[in-house]
C-alpha positions in Angstrom: -14.2 -25.4 4.5 -13.5 -22.6 1.9 -15.5 -22.5 -1.4 -13.9 -25.0 -3.6 -13.0 -27.2 -0.5 -16.8 -27.8 -0.4 -17.8 -28.5 -3.5 -14.4 -30.4 -4.3 -15.4 -33.1 -1.2 -18.8 -32.8 -3.0 -17.6 -34.1 -6.1 -15.2 -36.7 -4.5 -17.8 -38.0 -2.7 -20.4 -38.8 -5.5 -17.8 -40.6 -7.0 -17.0 -42.9 -4.5 -20.9 -43.3 -4.1 -21.6 -44.1 -7.5 -19.1 -47.2 -8.2 -19.8 -48.8 -4.6 -23.9 -48.5 -6.1 -22.4 -49.7 -9.7 -20.5 -52.7 -8.5 -23.9 -53.3 -6.4 -26.4 -53.3 -9.3 -24.0 -55.4 -11.0 -23.8 -57.8 -8.6 -27.5 -57.9 -7.8 -28.3 -58.4 -12.1 -26.6 -61.2 -11.7 -27.3 -62.7 -9.1 -31.1 -62.1 -10.5 -30.7 -63.3 -13.6 -28.9 -66.7 -11.9 -31.4 -67.2 -10.0 -34.6 -66.3 -11.4 -35.8 -63.6 -8.4 -37.7 -60.8 -9.8 -37.3 -58.8 -6.6 -33.8 -59.1 -6.9 -33.8 -58.1 -10.7 -36.2 -55.0 -9.5 -33.9 -53.8 -7.4 -31.0 -54.0 -9.4 -33.1 -52.2 -11.6 -33.5 -49.1 -8.8 -29.7 -49.2 -8.3 -28.7 -48.8 -11.8 -30.8 -45.9 -11.8 -29.3 -44.6 -8.7 -25.8 -45.1 -10.3 -27.7 -42.0 -12.7 -28.3 -40.5 -9.7 -25.5 -40.1 -8.0 -23.4 -39.6 -11.4 -25.8 -36.3 -11.7 -25.0 -35.0 -8.3 -21.4 -35.6 -9.3 -22.0 -33.2 -12.4 -24.2 -30.3 -10.6 -20.4 -30.5 -8.4 -18.8 -30.2 -11.2 -20.6 -27.4 -13.0 -20.3 -25.4 -9.2 -17.0 -25.1 -9.7 -16.7 -22.9 -12.7 -15.8 -19.4 -12.2 -18.7 -16.8 -12.5 -18.9 -15.1 -15.8 -20.5 -12.0 -17.1 -23.7 -13.9 -17.6 -23.6 -15.9 -14.5 -22.0 -13.3 -12.0 -23.2 -15.1 -9.1 -21.8 -18.3 -10.4 -22.8 -21.7 -10.8 -23.8 -23.0 -7.8 -27.6 -23.7 -8.6 -26.7 -26.3 -11.0 -27.0 -28.2 -7.7 -29.7 -27.4 -6.4 -30.9 -28.5 -10.1 -29.3 -31.6 -10.3 -31.4 -32.3 -6.8 -34.3 -31.5 -8.6 -33.8 -34.0 -11.6 -32.8 -36.4 -9.0 -36.1 -35.9 -6.9 -38.2 -36.6 -10.1 -35.9 -39.8 -11.2 -36.3 -41.2 -7.0 -40.1 -41.0 -7.9 -39.9 -41.9 -11.2 -38.2 -45.3 -9.6 -40.7 -45.5 -6.9 -43.8 -45.4 -9.9 -41.6 -48.7 -11.8 -40.9 -50.2 -8.5 -45.0 -49.8 -8.2 -45.8 -51.2 -11.2 -43.8 -54.3 -10.8 -44.6 -54.9 -7.8 -48.3 -55.2 -8.9 -47.4 -57.6 -11.8 -46.1 -59.6 -9.5 -48.7 -59.6 -7.3 -50.3 -62.1 -9.8 -46.6 -64.1 -11.1 -46.0 -67.5 -10.0 -42.3 -68.5 -10.7 -39.5 -70.8 -9.7 -36.5 -69.6 -7.5 -33.3 -71.4 -8.3 -30.4 -71.1 -6.0 -32.0 -68.8 -3.5 -28.7 -68.5 -1.4 -27.1 -66.7 -3.6 -29.6 -64.2 -4.2 -30.4 -64.0 0.1 -26.2 -63.4 0.3 -26.0 -60.8 -2.1 -29.3 -58.9 -0.8 -28.4 -58.8 3.0 -24.5 -57.7 1.7 -26.1 -54.8 -0.3 -28.9 -54.2 2.7 -26.7 -53.0 4.6 -23.5 -52.0 2.9 -25.9 -48.9 0.9 -27.4 -48.1 4.3 -24.0 -47.5 5.5 -23.0 -45.8 2.5 -26.1 -43.5 2.5 -25.6 -42.4 6.5 -21.7 -41.6 5.1 -24.0 -39.9 2.1 -26.0 -37.6 4.0 -23.4 -36.9 6.5 -21.5 -35.3 4.0 -24.5 -33.7 2.7 -24.8 -31.5 5.7 -21.7 -30.8 6.5 -21.5 -29.0 3.2 -25.2 -27.9 3.1 -25.8 -30.3 -0.3 -28.8 -31.0 -0.8 -28.3 -33.7 -3.9 -26.1 -35.5 -1.5 -28.6 -35.2 1.6 -31.5 -36.7 -0.7 -29.6 -39.4 -1.9 -28.2 -40.1 0.7 -31.8 -39.9 2.4 -32.8 -42.6 -0.7 -30.0 -44.9 -0.7 -30.9 -45.2 3.4 -34.2 -46.6 2.9 -32.6 -49.4 0.3 -32.2 -51.0 4.6 -36.0 -52.0 4.4 -36.0 -52.2 0.1 -33.6 -54.9 0.3 -34.9 -56.4 3.6 -38.1 -56.6 1.3 -36.2 -58.7 -1.6 -35.3 -61.3 1.7 -38.2 -61.2 2.5 -39.6 -61.6 -1.5 -37.3 -64.2 -2.4 -37.9 -66.4 0.6 -41.4 -66.3 0.5 -40.7 -67.1 -3.3 -38.4 -70.0 -2.3 -41.2 -71.4 -0.3 -44.1 -71.0 -2.5 -45.9 -68.3 -0.7 -47.6 -66.0 -3.0 -48.4 -62.5 -3.5 -46.3 -61.9 -0.9 -43.3 -60.0 -2.8 -45.3 -58.2 -4.1 -47.3 -56.1 -1.2 -43.8 -56.3 0.0 -42.9 -54.0 -3.4 -45.8 -51.5 -3.4 -44.9 -50.6 0.4 -41.2 -50.1 -1.0 -42.4 -47.6 -3.8 -44.6 -45.8 -0.9 -41.2 -45.2 0.9 -39.5 -43.8 -2.6 -42.5 -41.7 -3.2 -41.8 -40.1 0.3 -38.0 -39.5 -0.2 -39.1 -38.3 -3.6 -41.5 -35.8 -2.8 -39.9 -34.7 0.2 -36.4 -33.6 -2.3 -38.8 -32.1 -4.8 -40.3 -29.6 -2.6 -36.2 -29.2 -0.9 -35.0 -28.6 -4.3 -37.9 -26.2 -5.3 -37.5 -24.3 -2.7 -34.1 -23.6 -3.1 -34.7 -22.5 -6.5 -37.1 -20.1 -5.2 -34.0 -18.8 -2.7 -35.9 -19.8 0.0 -34.7 -18.3 3.5 -32.1 -20.8 5.1 -33.5 -22.3 8.8 -34.5 -19.7 11.4 -31.6 -20.9 13.5 -29.3 -19.2 10.8 -30.7 -16.1 11.0 -30.8 -16.1 14.4 -27.1 -16.6 14.6 -26.6 -14.1 12.6 -28.8 -11.5 14.3 -27.2 -12.3 17.5 -23.5 -11.6 15.8 -25.1 -8.6 14.5 -26.3 -7.4 18.5 -22.3 -8.1 19.5 -20.9 -5.9 17.1 -20.0 -2.2 18.7 -21.0 0.8 16.7 -24.2 -1.1 15.2 -26.8 1.0 16.4 -29.8 -0.9 14.9 -29.9 -3.4 11.9 -32.9 -4.6 9.5 -33.6 -6.2 6.3 -31.4 -9.5 7.1 -32.5 -11.3 3.5 -31.1 -14.7 3.0 -31.2 -16.9 0.3 -30.0 -20.3 -1.0 -27.6 -21.6 -3.6 -27.0 -24.9 -4.0 -24.8 -25.8 -1.1 -24.5 -21.8 0.0 -25.9 -19.3 1.4 -26.0 -15.3 0.3 -27.1 -12.5 2.3 -27.9 -9.0 2.7 -28.3 -6.9 5.7 -29.1 -3.0 6.1 -27.0 -1.6 9.5 -27.3 1.4 11.4 -24.1 4.0 13.0 -24.1 7.2 14.0 -24.4 9.5 11.0 -20.7 11.3 11.8 -18.9 7.9 11.8 -16.0 7.9 9.1 -16.8 6.1 5.4 -13.6 3.9 6.4 -14.5 3.1 9.9 -18.0 2.3 8.4 -16.8 -0.3 6.0 -14.6 -1.5 8.5 -17.7 -2.4 10.5 -19.2 -3.8 7.4 -16.0 -5.9 6.8 -15.7 -7.3 10.4 -19.7 -8.2 10.4 -18.7 -10.2 7.2 -15.9 -11.7 8.7 -17.4 -12.7 12.0 -20.4 -14.4 10.7 -18.9 -16.3 8.1 -16.8 -17.3 11.0 -19.7 -18.7 12.5 -22.3 -20.1 9.5 -19.6 -21.9 6.8 -22.0 -21.9 4.2 -22.0 -18.5 3.3 -20.9 -17.5 1.1 -21.6 -13.5 0.6 -23.1 -11.2 2.8 -23.6 -7.5 1.3 -23.5 -5.0 4.4 -25.5 -2.0 3.7 -24.8 1.1 6.0 -27.5 3.6 6.8 -26.8 6.9 9.2 -29.0 5.7 12.2 -31.6 8.3 13.1 -32.4 7.7 17.5 -35.6 9.2 18.9 -34.4 9.7 22.2 -31.2 11.7 23.0 -28.8 12.4 25.8 -27.6 15.8 25.5 -24.9 17.1 27.8 -23.8 20.8 28.8 -21.0 22.2 30.6 -23.1 24.5 33.2 -21.6 27.5 35.5 -24.6 27.0 38.2 -27.6 25.3 38.4 -30.3 27.2 37.8 -32.6 24.9 36.2 -32.9 25.9 32.3 -31.6 29.3 33.0 -28.5 28.2 33.9 -25.5 29.0 31.6 -22.6 27.8 29.5 -19.5 27.3 31.7 -17.0 28.7 29.5 -14.3 25.7 30.8 -15.1 21.8 29.5 -12.5 20.0 32.4 -13.2 22.3 35.0 -16.7 23.3 34.8 -18.8 23.5 38.0 -21.7 21.1 36.8 -23.4 19.1 34.1 -26.4 19.4 32.4 -27.8 16.0 31.3 -31.2 17.2 28.8 -33.2 13.4 27.6 -34.5 14.9 24.4 -37.3 13.6 22.0 -37.9 15.1 18.7 -37.8 18.1 19.4 -39.0 18.3 22.6 -36.9 18.3 26.1 -38.1 15.0 28.2 -36.2 15.8 31.5 -33.3 17.8 32.9 -30.3 16.4 35.2 -27.2 17.9 36.8 -24.3 16.6 37.8 -21.3 18.1 40.2 -18.0 18.2 38.0 -15.9 15.6 40.8 -12.6 17.1 38.3 -12.4 20.3 38.5 -9.5 21.0 40.6 -7.8 17.8 39.0 -3.9 19.2 38.4 -4.0 17.7 35.0 -5.4 15.8 32.2 -8.9 17.1 33.8 -10.7 16.9 30.4 -9.5 13.3 29.8 -11.1 12.1 33.5 -14.2 14.2 32.9 -14.4 12.3 29.7 -14.8 9.2 31.7 -16.9 9.9 34.0 -19.5 11.3 31.0 -19.2 8.3 29.5 -21.6 6.4 31.8 -23.9 8.3 31.2 -23.6 7.0 27.4 -24.2 10.6 26.0 -25.2 11.0 22.5 -24.1 14.3 22.7 -22.2 17.4 23.9 -22.6 21.3 23.5 -20.0 23.2 24.3 -17.4 26.3 24.1 -14.2 25.0 24.4 -12.5 21.5 24.2 -9.1 20.2 24.0 -7.9 17.5 21.7 -7.7 14.9 23.8 -11.3 15.1 24.9 -12.5 15.7 22.0 -10.8 12.6 19.5 -11.8 10.4 23.4 -15.3 11.4 22.9 -15.6 11.1 19.0 -13.9 7.7 19.6 -17.0 7.0 21.2 -19.4 8.1 19.1 -20.6 11.4 20.6 -21.5 14.1 18.3 -19.5 17.6 19.5 -21.1 21.2 18.6 -20.3 24.5 19.8 -21.9 27.1 21.2 -20.7 30.6 22.3 -22.8 31.8 25.1 -26.4 31.7 26.2 -28.6 29.5 29.0 -29.2 26.2 28.5 -33.5 26.8 27.6 -31.5 29.1 24.5 -28.7 26.5 23.8 -31.4 23.6 23.2 -33.0 26.0 21.4 -30.5 26.8 18.7 -29.8 23.0 18.6 -33.2 21.7 17.6 -33.1 24.4 14.4 -29.9 23.4 13.7 -28.1 26.5 14.4 -25.0 25.4 16.1 -21.7 24.5 14.8 -20.8 21.0 15.2 -16.8 20.9 15.9 -14.8 18.2 13.3 -11.6 19.9 15.2 -10.9 21.1 18.7 -11.0 24.6 19.7 -8.3 24.3 21.6 -4.9 23.0 20.3 -3.9 21.6 24.0 -5.8 20.2 27.1 
């Protein structure tokens, strides 16, 4: 879903919920007044508070749809989180009122009239509001809305609160004292728990808490699967209303063109957004990759260890020397015979494919044709030119930055 669709769905859901809760609040008020049930009237007050809560949720979604301005360049998404915070405080207040009323009820004796109407309304309210809460929480999780989730959780407690109301009505009708008040205090504790959890989640979100570890793990998996991303770090994610904003630093080989680097960054954002729908924006910082250990390949005439001379040819060189270097120190030296030196056509391309099996980082050569050059560059291999010398002299020149980095092939044809 798009950002607009998410906010519209939240707005529509909150309006539906507010309408249903308002109907039940009215029904419980009328039934409570007719029967004289303090429990039902108290629960009606609870529902009226719920109506105001869900209207606040609706207002949060409405404000969140406003376009960013110069004063609020990141949009108004945190309005939904701010509303979740206010809703949490209201839930705590309702819990306090229920506790206060329930305590007084322990010491109050009253006569209940027409209990069956009160019972019917309480049972219907319990079942309906419970499933309404499930629906509200389900939509909240779909669109990552804290306010809908908080209100949905609170609505689901109605199955308990309304059951306690039923119990209170029955015990009052049967003339059993104190039970209704005790039950109400237990209900208040349940409401307090929901309110405190919602308050915690909303507060964390306002302080830019990172989303779940599962979301971060999913994004790391996507980054690891993107070709040409050598390394990544500094993944920072923060919640803003139902959405996630993030940034990450990736490292690519330093000679990669700016246009290609932007293509990689765009691909990362597309892949992450398709797998994490609640992601609104991901800023990708691109930096050059500094590899500690590199593989350097040099075409040579003969195998004489570090005294081996560079071959003037690339595709038809006798051998290839592969050096593993770390910093400015050579760790190892290996030789491979060129199996394509006698190949009649496109020997250079065949050699390139042969060399790429070893995942080289750098090629040092005297001559190279256009097909070989561009194929190596497309595979992020840096190419340097050396006019002459043995391996020892060439690698020393490389360490001292005296070799010319090739930006174009040295030959017009292979």
